[in-house]
C-alpha positions, 0 to 999 in steps of 0.5 A: 500499499503507498502512502498518499503524497502531501499536497499544499494544505489549505487547512492545518489541524494542530493538536498536542498530546502528553506522552511518558518517556522514561517515566517523565512527561512530554508533549507530542505536538502534531499537525495534520492537513485536511486530508489526514496526512501528517505534515509534522510531529515533534516531542517537547518537554514543554507546552508553551508558546516557544514550543508551539513557535518551534512547531509552526517554524518547522511546518513553515520551512517544511511546507513553504507556505502558510495555510488558509486556516489553522484549527486548534484545540484553543490552547493560547500558546498557538495564538500567541506563537501565530502572532509572533511569527506574523510580525517576525515574517511580515504576514498579515493575519 
C-alpha cells in the first residue's frame, strides 16, 4: 500500500498530547492537513508558546507556505506563537 503524497494544504489541524518517556512527561505536537496527512510531529518537554512557535516554524519551512486556516484545540500558545511569527515574517493574519 502506498502512502498519499502531501499537497499544499489550505487547512492545518494542530494538536498536542501528553506522553511518557522514561517516566517523564513530554508533549507530542502534531500537525495534520485536511486530508489526514501528517505534516509534522515533534516531541518537546514543554507546552508553551516557545514550543508552539517551534512547531509552526518547522511547518512553515517544510511546507513553504502559510495555510488559509489553522484549527487548534484553543491552547493559547498557538495564538501567541502565530502572532509572533506574523510580526517576524511580515505575514498579514
